[in-house]
C-alpha positions as protocol buffer text, in pm:
chain_id: "A"
residue {
  index: 1
  type: UNK
  ca { x: 7937 y: 13656 z: 12594 }
}
residue {
  index: 2
  type: UNK
  ca { x: 7848 y: 13925 z: 12361 }
}
residue {
  index: 3
  type: UNK
  ca { x: 7941 y: 14280 z: 12303 }
}
residue {
  index: 4
  type: UNK
  ca { x: 7831 y: 14608 z: 12120 }
}
residue {
  index: 5
  type: UNK
  ca { x: 8066 y: 14754 z: 11842 }
}
residue {
  index: 6
  type: UNK
  ca { x: 7972 y: 15042 z: 11614 }
}
residue {
  index: 7
  type: UNK
  ca { x: 8020 y: 14950 z: 11248 }
}
residue {
  index: 8
  type: UNK
  ca { x: 7872 y: 15064 z: 10901 }
}
residue {
  index: 9
  type: UNK
  ca { x: 7514 y: 14914 z: 10862 }
}
residue {
  index: 10
  type: UNK
  ca { x: 7484 y: 14657 z: 10585 }
}
residue {
  index: 11
  type: UNK
  ca { x: 7194 y: 14873 z: 10385 }
}
residue {
  index: 12
  type: UNK
  ca { x: 7389 y: 15189 z: 10388 }
}
residue {
  index: 13
  type: UNK
  ca { x: 7665 y: 15384 z: 10534 }
}
residue {
  index: 14
  type: UNK
  ca { x: 7532 y: 15471 z: 10855 }
}
residue {
  index: 15
  type: UNK
  ca { x: 7705 y: 15388 z: 11158 }
}
residue {
  index: 16
  type: UNK
  ca { x: 7477 y: 15117 z: 11379 }
}
residue {
  index: 17
  type: UNK
  ca { x: 7549 y: 14943 z: 11718 }
}
residue {
  index: 18
  type: UNK
  ca { x: 7639 y: 14579 z: 11604 }
}
residue {
  index: 19
  type: UNK
  ca { x: 7591 y: 14253 z: 11845 }
}
residue {
  index: 20
  type: UNK
  ca { x: 7957 y: 14053 z: 11832 }
}
residue {
  index: 21
  type: UNK
  ca { x: 8063 y: 13737 z: 12016 }
}
residue {
  index: 22
  type: UNK
  ca { x: 8392 y: 13736 z: 12194 }
}
residue {
  index: 23
  type: UNK
  ca { x: 8702 y: 13709 z: 11982 }
}
residue {
  index: 24
  type: UNK
  ca { x: 8527 y: 13756 z: 11652 }
}
residue {
  index: 25
  type: UNK
  ca { x: 8583 y: 13988 z: 11386 }
}
residue {
  index: 26
  type: UNK
  ca { x: 8274 y: 14035 z: 11256 }
}
residue {
  index: 27
  type: UNK
  ca { x: 7897 y: 14093 z: 11374 }
}
residue {
  index: 28
  type: UNK
  ca { x: 7633 y: 13857 z: 11411 }
}
residue {
  index: 29
  type: UNK
  ca { x: 7497 y: 13991 z: 11098 }
}
residue {
  index: 30
  type: UNK
  ca { x: 7842 y: 13917 z: 10914 }
}
residue {
  index: 31
  type: UNK
  ca { x: 7933 y: 14278 z: 10857 }
}
residue {
  index: 32
  type: UNK
  ca { x: 8281 y: 14293 z: 10939 }
}
residue {
  index: 33
  type: UNK
  ca { x: 8403 y: 14560 z: 11227 }
}
residue {
  index: 34
  type: UNK
  ca { x: 8612 y: 14845 z: 11214 }
}
residue {
  index: 35
  type: UNK
  ca { x: 8775 y: 15064 z: 11417 }
}
residue {
  index: 36
  type: UNK
  ca { x: 8490 y: 15304 z: 11436 }
}
residue {
  index: 37
  type: UNK
  ca { x: 8539 y: 15636 z: 11682 }
}
residue {
  index: 38
  type: UNK
  ca { x: 8206 y: 15737 z: 11656 }
}
residue {
  index: 39
  type: UNK
  ca { x: 7843 y: 15763 z: 11829 }
}
residue {
  index: 40
  type: UNK
  ca { x: 7532 y: 15631 z: 11751 }
}
residue {
  index: 41
  type: UNK
  ca { x: 7157 y: 15591 z: 11897 }
}
residue {
  index: 42
  type: UNK
  ca { x: 7094 y: 15323 z: 11589 }
}
residue {
  index: 43
  type: UNK
  ca { x: 7127 y: 14931 z: 11630 }
}
residue {
  index: 44
  type: UNK
  ca { x: 7097 y: 14667 z: 11377 }
}
residue {
  index: 45
  type: UNK
  ca { x: 6829 y: 14488 z: 11361 }
}
residue {
  index: 46
  type: UNK
  ca { x: 6968 y: 14154 z: 11206 }
}
residue {
  index: 47
  type: UNK
  ca { x: 7209 y: 14151 z: 11501 }
}
residue {
  index: 48
  type: UNK
  ca { x: 6944 y: 14212 z: 11720 }
}
residue {
  index: 49
  type: UNK
  ca { x: 6719 y: 13951 z: 11580 }
}
residue {
  index: 50
  type: UNK
  ca { x: 7010 y: 13721 z: 11573 }
}
residue {
  index: 51
  type: UNK
  ca { x: 7089 y: 13802 z: 11957 }
}
residue {
  index: 52
  type: UNK
  ca { x: 6739 y: 13732 z: 12045 }
}
residue {
  index: 53
  type: UNK
  ca { x: 6717 y: 13433 z: 11911 }
}
residue {
  index: 54
  type: UNK
  ca { x: 7025 y: 13312 z: 12077 }
}
residue {
  index: 55
  type: UNK
  ca { x: 6929 y: 13413 z: 12404 }
}
residue {
  index: 56
  type: UNK
  ca { x: 6611 y: 13184 z: 12356 }
}
residue {
  index: 57
  type: UNK
  ca { x: 6797 y: 12867 z: 12308 }
}
residue {
  index: 58
  type: UNK
  ca { x: 6885 y: 12724 z: 12657 }
}
residue {
  index: 59
  type: UNK
  ca { x: 7266 y: 12640 z: 12737 }
}
residue {
  index: 60
  type: UNK
  ca { x: 7357 y: 12783 z: 12354 }
}
residue {
  index: 61
  type: UNK
  ca { x: 7443 y: 13154 z: 12459 }
}
């Protein structure tokens, strides 16, 4: 199971949505997660690419 969490982008200090596996402390892209009480419409491209690859692997999600 995967969740979406807001965190800092890897390339700058902007906030983006990251994909996180349940019970993990870092996003799929490796960014650590913080307690961000903010909102954004941006998504982490690295996380979304990794998530897409994971969903293409049968039985490994």
